[in-house]
NULUM-236847 format. One record per residue: residue number from 1; residue in three letters; x, y, z of N, C-alpha, C in turn. Coordinates in steps of 0.2 Angstrom, whole numbers, plus 2048, in hexadecimal, padded with zeros to 3 digits. Example, Ala and Ser with C-alpha at 12.3 -4.5 7.8 and 13.67 -1.06 7.14 Angstrom:
2
<atom 1 "ALA" <842 7E4 827> <83E 7EA 827> <842 7F0 827>>;
<atom 2 "SER" <840 7F5 823> <844 7FB 824> <840 800 827>>;
// end
This chain:
150
<atom 1 "MET" <B7C 8CB 5D8> <B78 8D0 5DB> <B71 8CE 5DE>>;
<atom 2 "LYS" <B6E 8C9 5DA> <B67 8C6 5DD> <B68 8C3 5E3>>;
<atom 3 "ALA" <B6E 8BF 5E4> <B6F 8BB 5EA> <B70 8C0 5F0>>;
<atom 4 "ARG" <B74 8C5 5EF> <B75 8CA 5F4> <B6F 8CD 5F6>>;
<atom 5 "ARG" <B6B 8CF 5F1> <B65 8D3 5F3> <B60 8CE 5F7>>;
<atom 6 "GLN" <B60 8C8 5F5> <B5B 8C3 5F8> <B5E 8C2 5FF>>;
<atom 7 "MET" <B64 8C2 600> <B67 8C1 607> <B65 8C7 60B>>;
<atom 8 "LYS" <B65 8CD 608> <B63 8D3 60C> <B5C 8D3 60D>>;
<atom 9 "VAL" <B58 8D1 609> <B51 8D0 60A> <B50 8CC 610>>;
<atom 10 "GLN" <B53 8C6 610> <B52 8C2 616> <B54 8C5 61D>>;
<atom 11 "GLU" <B5A 8C9 61C> <B5C 8CC 622> <B57 8D2 624>>;
<atom 12 "LEU" <B55 8D5 620> <B50 8DB 621> <B4A 8D8 625>>;
<atom 13 "ILE" <B47 8D3 622> <B40 8D1 624> <B41 8CD 62B>>;
<atom 14 "THR" <B48 8CB 62C> <B49 8C7 633> <B4A 8CD 638>>;
<atom 15 "LYS" <B4D 8D2 636> <B4F 8D7 63B> <B4A 8DD 63C>>;
<atom 16 "GLU" <B46 8DE 637> <B41 8E3 637> <B3A 8E1 635>>;
<atom 17 "ILE" <B35 8E5 637> <B2E 8E3 635> <B2D 8E7 62F>>;
<atom 18 "ILE" <B2C 8E2 629> <B2B 8E5 623> <B23 8E3 621>>;
<atom 19 "HIS" <B1F 8E8 620> <B18 8E7 61F> <B16 8E6 617>>;
<atom 20 "THR" <B1A 8EA 613> <B18 8EA 60C> <B1E 8E9 607>>;
<atom 21 "GLN" <B1C 8E7 601> <B22 8E7 5FC> <B25 8EE 5FB>>;
<atom 22 "GLU" <B21 8F3 5FC> <B24 8FA 5FB> <B29 8FB 601>>;
<atom 23 "ASP" <B27 8F9 607> <B2B 8FA 60D> <B32 8F6 60C>>;
<atom 24 "LEU" <B31 8F0 609> <B37 8EC 608> <B3C 8EF 602>>;
<atom 25 "ALA" <B39 8F2 5FD> <B3C 8F5 5F7> <B40 8FB 5FA>>;
<atom 26 "GLU" <B3D 8FF 5FE> <B40 905 601> <B46 903 606>>;
<atom 27 "ARG" <B45 8FE 60A> <B4B 8FC 60E> <B51 8FA 60A>>;
<atom 28 "LEU" <B4F 8F6 604> <B54 8F4 600> <B58 8F9 5FC>>;
<atom 29 "ARG" <B54 8FE 5FA> <B57 904 5F7> <B5C 908 5FC>>;
<atom 30 "LEU" <B59 908 602> <B5E 90C 607> <B64 908 609>>;
<atom 31 "ALA" <B64 901 607> <B6A 8FD 608> <B6E 8FD 602>>;
<atom 32 "GLY" <B6C 901 5FD> <B70 901 5F7> <B6E 8FD 5F1>>;
<atom 33 "PHE" <B68 8FA 5F1> <B66 8F5 5EC> <B61 8F9 5E7>>;
<atom 34 "ASP" <B62 8F9 5E1> <B5D 8FD 5DC> <B58 8F8 5DA>>;
<atom 35 "VAL" <B52 8F8 5DD> <B4D 8F3 5DC> <B46 8F7 5DA>>;
<atom 36 "THR" <B42 8F3 5D7> <B3B 8F5 5D5> <B37 8F1 5D9>>;
<atom 37 "GLN" <B30 8F2 5D9> <B2B 8EE 5DD> <B2B 8E7 5DA>>;
<atom 38 "ALA" <B2C 8E7 5D3> <B2B 8E1 5D0> <B31 8DC 5D2>>;
<atom 39 "THR" <B37 8DF 5D3> <B3D 8DB 5D5> <B3B 8D8 5DC>>;
<atom 40 "VAL" <B39 8DD 5E0> <B37 8DA 5E7> <B32 8D5 5E7>>;
<atom 41 "SER" <B2D 8D6 5E3> <B28 8D1 5E2> <B2B 8CA 5E0>>;
<atom 42 "ARG" <B2F 8CA 5DB> <B32 8C4 5D9> <B36 8C1 5DF>>;
<atom 43 "ASP" <B3A 8C5 5E2> <B3E 8C2 5E8> <B3A 8BF 5ED>>;
<atom 44 "ILE" <B34 8C2 5EF> <B30 8BF 5F4> <B2D 8B9 5F2>>;
<atom 45 "LYS" <B2B 8B8 5EB> <B29 8B2 5E9> <B2E 8AC 5E9>>;
<atom 46 "GLU" <B34 8AE 5E6> <B39 8A9 5E6> <B3C 8A7 5ED>>;
<atom 47 "MET" <B3C 8AC 5F1> <B3E 8AA 5F8> <B39 8A6 5FC>>;
<atom 48 "GLY" <B33 8A6 5FA> <B2D 8A3 5FD> <B2B 8A7 604>>;
<atom 49 "LEU" <B2C 8AD 604> <B2A 8B1 60A> <B23 8B1 60B>>;
<atom 50 "ILE" <B21 8B1 611> <B1A 8B1 613> <B18 8B7 617>>;
<atom 51 "LYS" <B12 8B9 618> <B10 8BE 61C> <B0D 8BB 622>>;
<atom 52 "VAL" <B0F 8BD 628> <B0D 8BB 62F> <B0A 8C1 633>>;
<atom 53 "PRO" <B05 8BF 637> <B02 8C4 63B> <B08 8C8 63F>>;
<atom 54 "SER" <B07 8CF 63F> <B0B 8D3 643> <B07 8D7 649>>;
<atom 55 "GLN" <B07 8DD 649> <B04 8E1 64E> <AFD 8E2 64C>>;
<atom 56 "GLY" <AF8 8E1 650> <AF1 8E2 64F> <AEF 8DE 649>>;
<atom 57 "GLU" <AEC 8E1 644> <AEA 8DE 63E> <AEF 8DE 638>>;
<atom 58 "GLU" <AF5 8E0 639> <AFA 8E1 634> <AFE 8DA 633>>;
<atom 59 "TYR" <B01 8DA 62D> <B05 8D4 62C> <B0C 8D6 62A>>;
<atom 60 "ARG" <B11 8D2 62A> <B18 8D4 629> <B1A 8CE 625>>;
<atom 61 "TYR" <B20 8CF 621> <B23 8CA 61D> <B27 8C6 622>>;
<atom 62 "ALA" <B28 8BF 620> <B2C 8BB 624> <B2F 8B5 620>>;
<atom 63 "VAL" <B34 8B2 622> <B37 8AC 61E> <B33 8A6 620>>;
<atom 64 "ALA" <B30 8A3 61B> <B2C 89D 61D> <B31 897 61F>>;
<atom 65 "SER" <B2F 895 625> <B33 88F 628> <B31 889 624>>;
<atom 66 "GLU" <B35 884 624> <B33 87D 621> <B2C 87B 623>>;
<atom 67 "ALA" <B27 87C 61F> <B20 87A 622> <B1F 873 621>>;
<atom 68 "HIS" <B1C 870 626> <B1A 869 627> <B13 869 624>>;
<atom 69 "PRO" <B11 864 621> <B0B 864 61D> <B05 866 622>>;
<atom 70 "ALA" <B04 864 628> <AFF 866 62C> <AFF 86D 62D>>;
<atom 71 "ASN" <B05 870 62F> <B06 877 630> <B04 87B 62A>>;
<atom 72 "LEU" <B06 879 624> <B04 87C 61E> <AFC 87C 61D>>;
<atom 73 "GLN" <AF9 877 61E> <AF2 876 61E> <AEE 87B 622>>;
<atom 74 "ASP" <AF1 87C 629> <AEE 880 62E> <AEF 888 62B>>;
<atom 75 "ARG" <AF5 889 629> <AF7 890 626> <AF2 892 620>>;
<atom 76 "LEU" <AF1 88D 61C> <AED 88E 616> <AE6 890 619>>;
<atom 77 "LYS" <AE3 88C 61D> <ADC 88C 620> <ADC 893 624>>;
<atom 78 "ARG" <AE1 895 628> <AE1 89B 62B> <AE1 8A1 627>>;
<atom 79 "LEU" <AE5 8A1 622> <AE6 8A7 61D> <AE0 8A7 619>>;
<atom 80 "LEU" <ADD 8A2 616> <AD7 8A2 612> <AD2 8A6 616>>;
<atom 81 "ARG" <AD1 8A4 61D> <ACC 8A7 621> <ACD 8AE 623>>;
<atom 82 "GLU" <AD3 8B0 624> <AD5 8B7 625> <AD5 8BB 620>>;
<atom 83 "ALA" <AD8 8B9 61A> <AD9 8BE 614> <AD5 8BD 60E>>;
<atom 84 "MET" <AD1 8B8 60D> <ACD 8B7 607> <AC7 8BC 607>>;
<atom 85 "VAL" <AC6 8C0 602> <AC0 8C4 602> <ABB 8C1 5FD>>;
<atom 86 "SER" <ABD 8BE 5F8> <AB8 8BB 5F3> <ABC 8B6 5EF>>;
<atom 87 "ILE" <AB8 8B2 5EB> <ABA 8AD 5E7> <AB6 8AC 5E1>>;
<atom 88 "ASN" <AB8 8AB 5DB> <AB5 8AB 5D5> <AB8 8A6 5D0>>;
<atom 89 "ASP" <AB5 8A3 5CB> <AB8 89F 5C7> <AB5 89F 5C0>>;
<atom 90 "THR" <AB9 89D 5BB> <AB7 89D 5B4> <ABB 898 5B0>>;
<atom 91 "ASP" <AB9 893 5AC> <ABD 88E 5A9> <AC1 88B 5AE>>;
<atom 92 "ASN" <AC8 88B 5AD> <ACD 888 5B1> <AD0 88C 5B6>>;
<atom 93 "LEU" <ACD 892 5B7> <AD0 897 5BB> <ACC 899 5C1>>;
<atom 94 "ILE" <ACF 89A 5C7> <ACC 89C 5CD> <AD0 8A3 5CF>>;
<atom 95 "VAL" <ACC 8A8 5D0> <ACE 8AE 5D3> <ACC 8AF 5DA>>;
<atom 96 "ILE" <AD1 8B0 5DE> <AD0 8B2 5E5> <AD2 8B9 5E7>>;
<atom 97 "ARG" <ACE 8BD 5EA> <ACF 8C3 5EC> <AD1 8C3 5F3>>;
<atom 98 "THR" <AD6 8C7 5F6> <AD8 8C7 5FD> <AD8 8CE 5FF>>;
<atom 99 "ILE" <AD9 8CF 606> <ADA 8D5 608> <AE1 8D7 606>>;
<atom 100 "PRO" <AE2 8DE 604> <AE9 8E0 601> <AEF 8DD 605>>;
<atom 101 "GLY" <AF4 8DB 601> <AFA 8D9 604> <AFB 8D2 606>>;
<atom 102 "ASN" <AF5 8CE 605> <AF5 8C7 607> <AF5 8C2 601>>;
<atom 103 "ALA" <AF4 8C4 5FB> <AF4 8BF 5F6> <AFA 8BB 5F5>>;
<atom 104 "HIS" <B00 8BE 5F5> <B06 8BA 5F4> <B07 8B5 5FA>>;
<atom 105 "ALA" <B06 8B6 600> <B06 8B1 605> <B01 8AB 604>>;
<atom 106 "LEU" <AFB 8AD 602> <AF6 8A8 601> <AF8 8A4 5FB>>;
<atom 107 "ALA" <AFA 8A7 5F6> <AFC 8A3 5F0> <B02 89F 5F1>>;
<atom 108 "ALA" <B07 8A1 5F5> <B0D 89D 5F6> <B0B 897 5FA>>;
<atom 109 "ILE" <B06 897 5FF> <B04 891 602> <B00 88D 5FE>>;
<atom 110 "MET" <AFC 890 5F9> <AF8 88B 5F5> <AFD 888 5F0>>;
<atom 111 "ASP" <B02 88B 5ED> <B07 888 5E9> <B0A 882 5EC>>;
<atom 112 "ASN" <B0B 883 5F3> <B0F 87D 5F6> <B0A 878 5F9>>;
<atom 113 "SER" <B04 879 5F8> <AFF 874 5FB> <AFE 86D 5F7>>;
<atom 114 "ASN" <B02 86D 5F1> <B02 866 5EE> <AFB 864 5EB>>;
<atom 115 "TRP" <AF7 869 5EA> <AF0 867 5E7> <AF2 865 5DF>>;
<atom 116 "GLU" <AF1 85F 5DD> <AF2 85D 5D7> <AEF 861 5D1>>;
<atom 117 "GLU" <AE9 863 5D3> <AE5 867 5CE> <AE8 86E 5CD>>;
<atom 118 "LEU" <AEB 871 5D1> <AEE 878 5D1> <AF5 878 5CD>>;
<atom 119 "ILE" <AF4 87B 5C7> <AFB 87B 5C3> <AFF 881 5C6>>;
<atom 120 "GLY" <AFC 886 5C9> <B00 88C 5CC> <AFC 891 5CD>>;
<atom 121 "THR" <AFF 897 5D0> <AFB 89D 5D2> <AFF 8A3 5CF>>;
<atom 122 "VAL" <AFC 8A8 5CF> <AFF 8AF 5CD> <AFB 8B3 5D2>>;
<atom 123 "ALA" <B00 8B7 5D6> <AFD 8BB 5DB> <AFF 8C3 5DA>>;
<atom 124 "GLY" <AFA 8C7 5DC> <AFC 8CE 5DC> <AFB 8D0 5E3>>;
<atom 125 "ASP" <AFA 8D6 5E5> <AF9 8D9 5EC> <AF3 8D6 5EF>>;
<atom 126 "ASP" <AED 8D5 5EB> <AE7 8D3 5EE> <AE3 8CE 5EA>>;
<atom 127 "THR" <AE6 8CC 5E5> <AE3 8C7 5E0> <AE7 8C1 5DF>>;
<atom 128 "ILE" <AE4 8BB 5DF> <AE8 8B5 5DD> <AE4 8B2 5D7>>;
<atom 129 "LEU" <AE8 8B0 5D2> <AE5 8AC 5CD> <AE8 8A5 5CD>>;
<atom 130 "LEU" <AE3 8A0 5CE> <AE5 899 5CF> <AE3 896 5C8>>;
<atom 131 "VAL" <AE8 892 5C5> <AE7 88E 5BF> <AE6 887 5C0>>;
<atom 132 "ILE" <AE0 884 5BE> <ADE 87E 5C0> <ADE 879 5BA>>;
<atom 133 "LYS" <AE1 873 5BB> <AE0 86E 5B5> <ADE 867 5B8>>;
<atom 134 "PRO" <ADA 864 5B5> <AD5 866 5AF> <AD0 86B 5B2>>;
<atom 135 "LYS" <ACD 86E 5AD> <AC8 873 5AF> <AC2 870 5B3>>;
<atom 136 "GLU" <AC1 86A 5B2> <ABC 867 5B6> <ABD 866 5BE>>;
<atom 137 "ALA" <AC4 867 5BF> <AC6 867 5C6> <AC5 86D 5CA>>;
<atom 138 "VAL" <AC3 873 5C7> <AC1 879 5CA> <ABC 878 5D0>>;
<atom 139 "GLN" <AB7 874 5CF> <AB2 873 5D4> <AB5 870 5DA>>;
<atom 140 "THR" <ABA 86B 5D9> <ABD 868 5DE> <AC1 86C 5E2>>;
<atom 141 "VAL" <AC5 871 5DF> <AC9 876 5E2> <AC5 87B 5E6>>;
<atom 142 "LEU" <ABF 87D 5E3> <ABB 881 5E7> <AB8 87E 5ED>>;
<atom 143 "GLU" <AB6 878 5EC> <AB3 874 5F2> <AB9 873 5F8>>;
<atom 144 "ARG" <ABF 872 5F6> <AC4 872 5FA> <AC5 878 5FE>>;
<atom 145 "ILE" <AC5 87E 5FA> <AC6 884 5FE> <AC0 886 602>>;
<atom 146 "SER" <ABA 884 600> <AB4 885 604> <AB5 881 60B>>;
<atom 147 "ALA" <AB7 87B 60A> <AB8 876 610> <ABD 87A 615>>;
<atom 148 "LEU" <AC2 87C 612> <AC7 880 617> <AC5 886 61A>>;
<atom 149 "LEU" <AC0 889 617> <ABD 88F 61A> <AB8 88D 61F>>;
<atom 150 "GLY" <AB6 887 61F> <AB2 884 625> <AAB 887 624>>;
// end
């Protein structure tokens, strides 16, 4: 069932413009899949879907192509500049706030950035939690993000 659903997700985002998880859940329900927002969120994460610019200032879901490292760095820089609203830290955690709907895309890129200090991310709609190890490396990660912001 999961494989069929994820194939349908890929088909939908390839053929239609899907802006939000709610839009995707609704399209899946119309196609006969009984899904929740949590299921859609997990599928998006597992499939490595990203948000790309659409019309005007809107974004839509897309299948991430095999990103080559320079392209990944450019995407990270662009999305940080376009979507990040604020950043804060405590101990070994960094919290990044984004404009709504962009946290998953930014977190996915950060997860694939191969920063050795970054254990992983947890993303909601507009908030990302970065877990850093060791906690002394938080400043290094903050400086890296600051450099990307230019």
